[in-house]
C-alpha positions as CSV (number, residue, x, y, z in Angstrom):
1,M,41.2,6.3,33.6
2,E,44.1,8.6,32.8
3,D,44.2,7.0,29.2
4,L,40.7,8.0,28.4
5,P,40.2,11.0,26.1
6,G,39.4,14.2,27.8
7,A,35.7,14.1,26.8
8,L,35.4,10.7,28.6
9,R,36.9,11.7,31.9
10,P,34.3,11.9,34.7
11,D,35.4,15.5,35.6
12,A,35.0,16.6,32.0
13,A,31.6,15.0,31.8
14,H,30.6,16.7,35.0
15,E,31.7,20.1,33.9
16,R,29.8,19.9,30.7
17,T,26.6,18.5,32.1
18,T,26.4,21.0,34.9
19,T,26.7,23.9,32.5
20,A,24.4,22.5,29.8
21,A,20.8,23.7,29.6
22,P,18.2,21.3,31.2
23,D,16.7,20.5,27.8
24,S,20.0,19.5,26.2
25,E,21.5,17.7,29.2
26,E,20.1,14.3,28.5
27,A,21.1,14.6,24.8
28,H,24.6,15.6,25.9
29,R,24.9,12.6,28.3
30,A,23.7,10.3,25.6
31,A,26.2,11.6,23.1
32,L,29.1,11.1,25.6
33,V,27.9,7.5,26.3
34,D,27.8,6.8,22.5
35,S,31.3,8.1,22.2
36,L,32.7,5.4,24.6
37,P,34.7,2.6,23.0
38,R,32.8,-0.6,22.3
39,P,34.1,-3.6,24.2
40,S,34.0,-7.2,22.8
41,A,33.9,-10.6,24.4
42,D,37.7,-10.6,24.4
43,T,38.0,-7.4,26.4
44,P,36.3,-8.0,29.8
45,L,38.4,-5.3,31.5
46,L,37.5,-2.8,28.9
47,A,33.8,-3.7,29.4
48,E,34.1,-3.0,33.1
49,I,35.8,0.4,32.4
50,Q,33.2,1.3,29.9
51,L,30.4,0.4,32.3
52,D,31.9,2.6,35.1
53,A,32.4,5.4,32.6
54,R,28.8,5.2,31.4
55,R,27.5,5.3,35.0
56,R,29.6,8.3,35.8
57,I,28.3,10.2,32.8
58,E,24.7,9.2,33.3
59,L,24.4,9.5,37.0
60,R,26.8,12.2,38.3
61,G,24.8,15.3,39.4
62,R,21.5,13.8,38.5
63,K,18.4,14.4,40.6
64,F,16.1,11.5,41.2
65,P,12.3,11.8,41.0
66,R,10.5,12.5,44.2
67,P,7.7,9.9,45.1
68,E,4.2,11.2,45.5
69,R,4.1,9.8,49.1
70,T,6.7,8.4,51.5
71,R,8.0,5.0,50.4
72,V,8.7,2.8,53.4
73,I,11.0,-0.1,52.4
74,T,12.1,-2.9,54.7
75,V,15.4,-4.6,53.6
76,A,15.2,-8.2,54.8
77,N,16.7,-11.6,54.4
78,Q,17.0,-14.0,57.3
79,K,20.4,-15.2,56.0
80,G,23.3,-13.3,57.3
81,G,26.1,-11.9,55.2
82,V,24.0,-11.1,52.0
83,G,24.5,-7.4,52.2
84,K,21.3,-6.1,54.0
85,T,23.0,-3.4,55.9
86,T,25.4,-2.4,53.1
87,T,22.4,-2.2,50.7
88,T,20.3,-0.2,53.2
89,V,22.9,2.5,53.9
90,N,24.2,2.9,50.4
91,L,20.8,3.1,48.7
92,A,19.8,5.6,51.4
93,A,22.9,7.7,50.9
94,A,22.6,7.6,47.1
95,L,19.0,8.8,47.2
96,A,19.9,11.5,49.7
97,Q,22.8,12.7,47.5
98,A,20.3,12.9,44.7
99,G,18.3,15.5,46.6
100,L,15.8,13.4,48.5
101,Q,14.9,13.2,52.2
102,V,15.7,9.8,53.6
103,L,15.4,8.1,57.0
104,V,17.1,4.9,58.0
105,L,15.7,2.9,60.9
106,D,18.4,0.7,62.3
107,N,16.4,-2.3,63.6
108,D,19.4,-4.6,64.0
109,P,21.0,-5.0,67.4
110,Q,24.4,-5.1,65.8
111,G,24.0,-1.4,64.9
112,N,26.1,-1.6,61.8
113,A,23.9,0.8,59.8
114,S,24.4,3.4,62.5
115,T,28.2,2.9,62.2
116,A,28.1,3.3,58.5
117,L,26.1,6.5,58.7
118,G,28.4,8.0,61.2
119,V,25.8,8.5,64.0
120,D,26.4,8.0,67.7
121,H,25.1,4.7,69.0
122,R,27.0,4.1,72.2
123,A,25.2,2.5,75.1
124,G,22.9,5.1,76.7
125,T,22.3,7.0,73.4
126,P,18.5,7.5,72.7
127,S,17.8,4.8,70.1
128,I,15.2,2.6,68.5
129,Y,15.1,0.5,71.7
130,E,13.5,3.3,73.7
131,V,11.1,3.9,70.8
132,L,10.0,0.2,70.7
133,V,10.0,-0.7,74.4
134,D,9.4,2.6,76.2
135,S,7.2,4.3,73.5
136,A,9.6,7.2,73.4
137,P,9.0,9.8,70.7
138,M,11.1,8.9,67.6
139,H,12.2,12.6,67.1
140,E,14.1,12.5,70.3
141,A,16.4,9.8,69.0
142,V,16.7,10.5,65.3
143,Q,20.1,12.0,64.2
144,E,21.2,13.5,60.9
145,S,24.2,11.8,59.2
146,P,27.2,14.2,59.3
147,D,28.3,13.2,55.8
148,V,25.1,13.4,53.7
149,P,22.6,16.3,54.2
150,G,19.0,15.0,54.1
151,L,20.0,11.6,55.4
152,W,18.7,10.7,58.9
153,C,19.1,7.7,61.1
154,L,17.3,6.2,64.1
155,P,20.3,4.4,65.7
156,A,20.4,1.0,67.4
157,T,22.4,0.3,70.6
158,I,23.3,-2.9,72.3
159,D,20.1,-2.6,74.4
160,L,18.1,-3.7,71.3
161,S,19.5,-7.2,71.7
162,G,17.1,-7.7,74.7
163,A,14.0,-6.1,73.0
164,E,13.0,-9.3,71.3
165,I,12.2,-10.8,74.7
166,E,10.7,-7.7,76.2
167,L,8.3,-7.2,73.3
168,V,6.7,-10.6,73.8
169,S,4.4,-9.5,76.6
170,M,3.6,-6.0,75.3
171,V,0.3,-4.8,73.9
172,A,0.4,-4.2,70.1
173,R,3.9,-5.6,70.0
174,E,3.8,-6.1,66.2
175,T,2.8,-2.5,65.4
176,R,4.9,-0.4,67.8
177,L,7.4,0.7,65.1
178,R,4.6,1.7,62.7
179,T,2.9,3.8,65.3
180,A,6.1,5.5,66.2
181,L,7.0,6.3,62.6
182,D,3.5,7.7,61.9
183,A,3.9,10.0,64.8
184,Y,7.4,11.1,63.7
185,M,6.2,12.0,60.2
186,E,3.4,14.1,61.7
187,W,5.9,15.8,64.0
188,R,8.2,16.6,61.0
189,I,5.3,18.3,59.2
190,A,4.3,20.2,62.4
191,Q,7.9,21.5,62.7
192,G,7.9,22.7,59.1
193,M,10.4,20.1,58.0
194,D,10.4,18.5,54.5
195,Q,8.3,15.4,54.2
196,L,10.4,12.2,54.1
197,D,10.7,10.6,50.6
198,Y,12.1,7.3,51.7
199,V,12.3,5.3,54.9
200,F,14.6,2.2,54.9
201,V,14.4,-0.3,57.7
202,D,17.4,-2.5,58.3
203,C,16.6,-5.9,59.8
204,P,18.5,-8.5,61.8
205,P,19.3,-11.9,60.2
206,S,16.2,-13.5,61.8
207,L,12.5,-13.7,61.6
208,G,11.6,-12.6,65.1
209,L,9.5,-9.7,66.5
210,L,12.0,-7.1,65.4
211,T,11.7,-8.2,61.8
212,V,7.9,-8.6,62.2
213,N,7.7,-4.9,63.3
214,A,9.8,-4.0,60.2
215,F,7.4,-5.8,57.9
216,V,4.3,-4.2,59.5
217,V,5.7,-0.7,59.2
218,A,6.6,-1.0,55.5
219,R,4.7,-1.0,52.2
220,E,7.6,-2.6,50.3
221,V,10.2,-5.3,51.0
222,L,13.6,-5.2,49.3
223,I,15.4,-8.5,49.4
224,P,19.2,-8.5,48.8
225,I,20.4,-11.9,47.5
226,Q,24.0,-12.9,47.5
227,C,24.9,-14.7,44.2
228,E,25.6,-18.0,45.9
229,Y,23.3,-21.1,46.2
230,Y,23.0,-21.0,50.0
231,A,21.5,-17.5,49.8
232,L,18.6,-18.9,47.9
233,E,17.8,-21.8,50.2
234,G,16.1,-19.7,52.9
235,L,14.1,-17.5,50.5
236,S,11.1,-19.8,50.7
237,Q,10.7,-19.3,54.4
238,L,11.1,-15.6,54.1
239,L,8.4,-15.4,51.4
240,K,6.1,-17.5,53.6
241,T,6.6,-15.2,56.5
242,I,5.8,-12.2,54.3
243,E,2.6,-14.0,53.1
244,L,1.6,-14.4,56.8
245,I,2.2,-10.7,57.5
246,Q,0.1,-9.9,54.4
247,A,-2.8,-12.1,55.6
248,H,-2.9,-11.0,59.3
249,L,-1.0,-7.7,59.9
250,N,-0.3,-5.7,56.8
251,P,-2.2,-6.5,53.6
252,R,-0.5,-3.6,51.8
253,L,2.9,-5.2,52.1
254,A,4.5,-6.3,48.8
255,V,7.9,-7.7,47.7
256,S,8.8,-4.9,45.3
257,T,12.5,-5.3,44.7
258,I,15.2,-7.9,44.6
259,L,18.9,-6.8,44.3
260,L,21.7,-9.2,43.4
261,T,24.7,-8.5,45.6
262,M,28.4,-9.7,45.7
263,Y,28.1,-10.5,42.0
264,D,31.2,-11.9,40.3
265,A,30.7,-12.2,36.6
266,R,33.8,-14.4,36.2
267,T,32.1,-17.3,37.9
268,N,29.5,-19.6,36.4
269,L,27.7,-20.0,39.8
270,A,27.0,-16.2,40.1
271,Q,25.6,-16.2,36.5
272,Q,23.4,-19.3,37.3
273,V,22.1,-17.8,40.5
274,A,21.3,-14.5,38.8
275,Q,19.5,-16.3,36.0
276,E,17.4,-18.4,38.5
277,V,16.4,-15.2,40.4
278,R,15.5,-13.3,37.2
279,T,13.5,-16.3,36.0
280,H,11.4,-16.5,39.2
281,F,11.1,-12.8,39.7
282,P,11.5,-11.1,36.4
283,E,9.7,-7.9,37.3
284,R,11.0,-7.5,40.8
285,T,14.7,-8.0,40.1
286,L,16.7,-4.9,39.4
287,R,18.8,-4.9,36.2
288,T,21.7,-3.5,38.3
289,T,23.9,-6.0,40.1
290,V,26.3,-5.0,42.9
291,P,29.8,-6.4,42.4
292,R,32.2,-7.6,45.1
293,S,34.1,-4.6,46.0
294,V,37.0,-3.9,48.4
295,R,35.8,-0.2,48.7
296,I,32.3,-1.3,49.9
297,S,34.0,-3.5,52.6
298,E,36.4,-0.8,53.7
299,A,33.9,2.1,54.0
300,P,32.3,1.1,57.3
301,S,35.6,1.0,59.1
302,Y,35.8,4.7,58.4
303,G,32.2,5.3,59.6
304,Q,31.0,6.0,56.1
305,T,29.0,4.6,53.3
306,V,30.9,3.8,50.0
307,M,29.0,6.7,48.5
308,T,31.1,9.2,50.6
309,Y,34.2,7.0,51.1
310,D,34.9,6.5,47.4
311,G,32.0,7.8,45.2
312,G,33.8,6.9,42.0
313,S,34.4,3.3,42.8
314,S,32.6,0.5,40.9
315,G,30.6,-0.4,44.1
316,A,29.4,3.1,44.6
317,L,28.4,3.6,41.0
318,A,26.5,0.3,41.1
319,Y,24.5,1.4,44.2
320,L,23.9,4.8,42.6
321,E,22.5,3.1,39.5
322,A,20.4,0.7,41.7
323,A,19.1,3.7,43.6
324,R,18.1,5.5,40.4
325,E,16.3,2.3,39.2
326,L,14.5,2.0,42.5
327,A,13.4,5.6,42.3
328,E,12.1,5.3,38.8
329,R,10.2,2.1,39.3
330,A,6.5,2.4,40.0
331,V,5.4,1.3,43.4
332,P,3.7,-2.0,43.0
333,G,0.5,-3.1,44.8
334,A,0.4,-6.1,47.1
335,T,0.4,-9.1,44.9
336,D,0.7,-12.8,45.3
337,I,4.2,-14.0,45.9
338,P,5.4,-17.2,44.2
339,A,6.2,-19.8,46.9
340,G,8.5,-21.9,44.8
341,V,12.0,-20.6,44.7
342,P,15.4,-22.1,43.9
343,G,16.4,-24.3,46.9
344,G,12.9,-24.6,48.2
345,P,10.9,-27.8,48.6
346,A,9.9,-27.8,45.0
347,Q,13.6,-27.9,43.9
348,E,14.9,-30.6,46.3
349,D,14.1,-33.6,44.0
350,K,15.6,-31.9,41.1
């Protein structure tokens, strides 16, 4: 980045855009983007540098639009290792940095979202377990992230690993999280606090009662898909489960967003998987893809999201652009979900 002209340096772009008048800010950003060098097919490294420079210019200091009502989004995929928790915490942090009020419900017994957001989730800490099993008020357990103002988290402790069994015999076992969240949002208003703009629910890699509660509480489902074939194989079962939730427990639920993660443009497989997903879900799949990134992997070990650990890295900029795209997309209504997906029964003969 040292070789870029002064006008293309992120700091210079930030200085100019923060001092520009609101009416001219967009034009100024566009002019800076137009001044970037044009890469060719023979310069893939330049293409990556140009993409990151464009994202810095377009996104740094930008405020995202506030939704008319709270958007509750469950991040789910029963396959492990596809980036559910990473996507949850980084989208939440990006939206909060853009001036919105965001709550993360850590519904995974591993508690990785709580770790990334820097909130306490040691054994004995008030958590989502007490909310689900003991009907404790959610506001007694919610903590604000120390790194990002406006970002809140309901942590998960090791106790949550036993909640799946304890919920089986309980009354209204599928709707307990929704009831608790409704009461918490009413409590915030009564306390004079800002209304939540986004609620993200992080799910375990399974389709048990914890995930069912997450589907019932939400209006939208965001599915992160790793750009590998195995990540597509289980998608049919996930979509069938969502259809059952729509039919019996939450007719307003809709798969609104699909995000391609761990994308490596150098491999044909990643490009083929991305093409398959975009063919089956053209309107739901975000244009932004999240690349494989060392910074994204390192951030949780420091108790941070990549947005605060290294906000200028390629991974952070990708999540920031994905957050803007999510914020600017219209909230879809519940629609029929195609059952046939790559790797599903319809694809086996092929």
